C-alpha positions in Angstrom: 78.7 81.9 107.3 78.9 81.9 103.4 76.8 79.7 101.3 79.6 77.2 100.8 80.2 76.8 104.4 79.8 73.4 105.3 77.7 72.9 108.6 77.2 69.6 110.3 74.9 69.4 113.6 75.2 66.3 115.6 74.0 65.5 119.4 76.2 63.1 121.3 75.3 61.1 124.5 77.8 62.7 126.8 78.6 65.7 128.6 80.0 68.8 127.1 83.3 68.3 129.0 83.7 64.6 127.8 82.9 65.6 124.0 85.3 68.7 124.3 88.0 66.2 125.6 87.6 64.1 122.8 88.6 66.8 120.4 91.2 68.4 122.7 93.3 65.3 124.0 95.4 63.7 121.5 95.3 60.2 123.1 91.5 60.3 122.9 91.3 61.8 119.6 93.8 59.2 118.0 91.1 56.4 119.0 88.1 57.9 116.9 89.4 60.2 114.4 89.8 58.4 111.1 87.5 58.9 107.6 86.4 55.3 107.2 83.8 53.1 108.6 86.2 50.7 109.9 89.4 51.6 111.8 92.7 49.7 110.3 94.6 51.2 113.4 94.5 54.1 115.7 95.5 57.7 113.9 98.6 59.2 114.9 97.7 62.8 116.8 100.1 65.1 117.8 98.6 68.4 119.6 100.0 71.4 121.5 96.3 72.4 122.6 97.0 76.1 123.0 96.0 79.0 120.9 98.5 79.0 118.0 99.6 75.5 119.0 100.0 73.2 116.2 98.4 69.7 115.5 98.7 67.1 112.9 96.5 63.9 112.5 97.6 60.9 110.2 94.8 58.4 109.5 95.9 55.2 108.2 93.6 53.0 105.7 93.5 49.4 105.2 94.8 49.6 101.9 98.2 50.8 103.0 97.6 54.6 102.4 97.4 57.4 104.8 96.1 60.8 105.0 97.5 63.6 106.8 95.7 66.8 108.4 97.8 69.8 109.8 96.8 73.3 111.4 97.0 75.3 114.2 94.6 76.4 117.1 93.2 80.0 116.4 90.8 80.1 119.4 89.8 78.1 122.4 87.2 78.6 124.8 87.2 75.8 127.5 84.4 73.4 126.8 82.5 75.8 124.5 84.6 76.3 121.2 87.7 75.3 119.2 88.6 77.3 116.0 91.3 75.7 114.0 93.1 76.1 110.4 92.8 72.7 108.3 95.3 71.7 105.8 94.8 68.4 104.0 95.7 67.3 100.4 92.4 68.6 99.1 92.2 71.8 101.1 94.7 74.4 102.2 94.0 77.1 104.7 90.5 75.9 105.4 88.8 76.9 108.8 87.2 74.7 111.2 84.8 75.9 114.1 83.7 73.6 116.7 80.8 74.8 119.0 79.8 72.8 122.0 76.2 73.3 123.6 75.0 71.4 126.6 71.5 70.3 126.1 71.3 68.3 129.1 73.8 67.0 131.7 74.6 63.9 129.5 73.8 65.2 126.0 75.6 67.7 124.1 75.3 69.4 120.7 78.2 69.8 118.4 78.0 72.3 115.6 80.8 71.8 113.1 81.6 74.7 110.7 84.2 74.4 108.0 84.7 77.1 105.4 87.2 78.4 102.8 87.1 75.4 100.6 89.0 75.7 97.4 86.3 73.9 95.4 82.7 72.2 95.7 84.4 68.8 95.3 86.7 69.7 98.1 83.7 70.7 100.2 81.9 67.5 99.4 84.8 65.3 100.0 85.2 67.0 103.5 81.5 66.5 104.1 81.8 62.9 103.4 84.9 62.5 105.7 83.3 64.3 108.4 80.3 62.1 108.4 82.5 59.1 108.9 84.6 60.6 111.6 81.7 61.7 113.3 80.0 58.3 113.2 83.4 56.8 114.7 83.2 59.4 117.5 79.6 58.4 118.3 80.8 54.9 118.4 83.6 55.9 120.6 81.6 57.9 123.0 78.7 55.2 123.1 81.3 52.4 124.1 83.3 54.7 126.9 80.4 56.7 128.4 
């Protein structure tokens, strides 16, 4: 990892499989993946969850704007690791690694590492976006499990 990598560690109150499913199943991801504290409506998520499969996420905001993220899956180890490329309006060909580690049967740590940012401003904007997305994921998991 380089010094400019963004590294986020967060623990969720769910099984490793449940957390992995929240990232790998488009129908679940659409319910929590948005970069705002209040959801305007579910995101549109399309995903071919296989190595080299493509994905896209469109997040909608109350002011009528939206944000699109696209990429493809580079590596998948079921319930343990997802590696994907990340393209947004402020980062092209960034790389995201999601590591899932079981702490106990109903507690799982996610380590998210994003790299290859074009600038420090892009890195900070993604940090803010991930903070909001992961807070929404926490709320989603707490309401479902």
